[in-house]
C-alpha positions as CSV (number, residue, x, y, z in Angstrom):
1,M,47.9,2.9,27.1
2,S,49.7,-0.2,28.5
3,I,47.8,-3.6,27.6
4,T,48.7,-6.4,28.9
5,N,47.6,-10.4,28.8
6,T,45.3,-10.2,26.0
7,L,44.7,-12.3,22.7
8,T,45.0,-10.5,19.4
9,L,42.6,-12.0,16.8
10,T,43.0,-11.3,12.8
11,F,40.4,-12.0,10.8
12,V,40.8,-12.4,6.5
13,F,37.3,-10.1,5.7
14,T,38.8,-6.8,4.7
15,S,36.9,-3.6,5.2
16,K,37.7,-0.6,2.3
17,L,37.7,3.3,3.9
18,S,38.0,6.2,2.1
19,V,41.0,8.3,3.2
20,D,39.9,11.9,4.3
21,T,37.0,10.4,6.0
22,S,35.1,10.2,9.2
23,Y,33.4,7.0,10.6
24,R,31.2,6.8,13.4
25,V,32.1,4.0,15.1
26,D,29.1,2.4,17.3
27,I,29.7,-0.7,20.3
28,S,27.0,-2.4,22.4
29,F,27.1,-4.2,24.9
30,K,24.9,-7.2,26.2
31,P,24.4,-7.9,28.8
32,P,25.8,-3.5,29.9
33,Q,29.6,-3.0,30.2
34,T,31.2,0.2,30.6
35,M,33.9,1.4,28.2
36,M,36.8,3.1,29.3
37,N,38.4,3.7,26.2
38,L,38.9,3.1,22.7
39,Q,41.5,2.8,20.7
40,V,42.1,2.2,16.9
41,Q,44.7,1.9,15.1
42,N,46.7,3.1,18.2
43,Q,44.5,6.7,18.1
44,D,42.4,7.2,21.5
45,L,39.0,8.1,20.3
46,E,36.5,9.8,22.6
47,C,33.8,7.9,23.3
48,A,30.0,9.1,24.6
49,E,27.5,6.6,26.2
50,K,24.8,6.8,23.6
51,S,22.0,4.5,26.1
52,R,22.1,2.5,28.7
53,D,19.2,-0.2,30.6
54,S,19.5,-3.2,31.9
55,T,20.2,-5.7,29.0
56,A,22.9,-3.5,27.4
57,S,25.1,-0.7,27.0
58,A,25.8,1.7,23.5
59,Y,28.8,3.6,22.8
60,S,29.9,6.2,19.6
61,A,32.5,7.6,18.4
62,F,34.4,9.0,15.6
63,Y,37.8,7.3,13.8
64,P,39.0,9.5,11.7
65,T,41.5,8.8,9.1
66,F,43.0,12.1,7.5
67,G,46.3,12.1,7.3
68,I,46.4,7.9,6.7
69,P,48.2,7.2,3.1
70,V,46.3,5.6,0.3
71,S,47.2,1.8,0.0
72,K,49.6,0.5,-2.5
73,N,47.7,-2.5,-5.0
74,G,47.9,-5.4,-3.7
75,V,48.7,-4.0,0.2
76,R,46.0,-4.7,3.3
77,H,46.5,-3.1,6.8
78,D,45.9,-4.9,10.1
79,I,44.2,-2.3,12.5
80,P,44.3,-2.5,16.0
81,L,40.9,-2.4,17.6
82,V,41.5,-2.6,21.6
83,I,38.6,-1.9,23.7
84,Q,39.2,-1.2,27.9
85,L,36.0,-2.4,29.8
86,S,35.7,-1.4,33.8
87,G,37.5,-3.6,36.2
88,G,40.6,-4.4,34.2
89,G,39.5,-6.1,31.1
90,S,40.5,-5.6,27.3
91,L,39.2,-6.6,24.3
92,V,41.8,-6.8,21.4
93,V,41.3,-7.6,17.7
94,S,42.5,-6.7,14.4
95,L,40.7,-5.4,11.8
96,Q,41.8,-5.9,8.4
97,V,41.8,-2.9,6.1
98,K,42.6,-1.3,2.8
99,F,42.7,2.6,2.0
100,Y,41.3,4.5,-1.3
101,K,41.5,7.6,-2.0
102,A,38.2,9.6,-1.3
103,Q,37.0,10.2,-4.6
104,D,37.7,6.7,-6.1
105,E,34.2,5.3,-6.2
106,K,35.0,2.0,-8.0
107,H,36.5,0.4,-5.9
108,S,35.1,0.9,-2.9
109,E,31.7,-0.3,-4.4
110,W,33.4,-3.5,-5.1
111,G,32.0,-6.2,-3.1
112,S,29.5,-6.6,0.0
113,S,28.6,-3.4,2.5
114,L,29.7,-4.1,5.7
115,H,27.0,-2.8,8.3
116,C,28.5,-4.4,11.8
117,I,30.7,-7.1,12.9
118,E,29.0,-8.8,16.2
119,Y,31.3,-10.3,19.0
120,E,30.8,-12.8,21.3
121,C,33.0,-12.7,24.0
122,S,34.0,-14.3,27.6
123,Y,35.6,-12.1,30.1
124,I,38.3,-14.6,31.5
125,P,38.3,-13.3,35.2
126,G,42.2,-13.1,36.6
127,A,43.4,-12.7,33.2
128,E,41.6,-9.1,33.0
129,R,41.2,-10.3,29.3
130,V,38.0,-10.7,27.4
131,I,38.4,-13.4,24.3
132,V,36.3,-13.7,20.9
133,T,34.0,-16.8,20.7
134,K,32.2,-15.9,18.0
135,E,32.4,-13.6,15.1
136,T,29.6,-12.7,12.4
137,Y,29.9,-9.9,9.5
138,R,26.4,-8.8,9.0
139,L,26.0,-7.1,5.4
140,T,23.6,-4.6,3.9
141,N,23.6,-6.0,0.3
142,S,24.4,-8.8,-1.8
143,K,27.4,-7.9,-4.6
144,P,29.6,-10.6,-4.4
145,R,32.9,-9.8,-2.3
146,L,36.3,-8.9,-4.0
147,C,39.2,-8.7,-1.5
């Protein structure tokens, strides 16, 4: 897939993921949009539309980390996430990730659990790109976050 005229953003929040695991990725749009393609780490993910009404639409996919090497000490990876919408618009963001062994519960439990990342976006007509105007990280607990 070739994407042009897109804005790439990198965030400092580090997400901890286990290798050899499959993660569910849920994406919702308000107002409703039609998602044509989802790519994580240059891998096309099969998406299913889960719901749609006059106010919102929602999709779900699975991101497998099988075969991804464990991150070396002190190393983090910028994982590109590309959402392509009908009509040609696309959103490109970069998620900072550290990969741990599936059995390494010690490191994965440090910090706060990430529930979701919310992006408020604007579409740039004619440029076929979506830009993030606000990002919010929603956490599920209040433990201190160690990166």
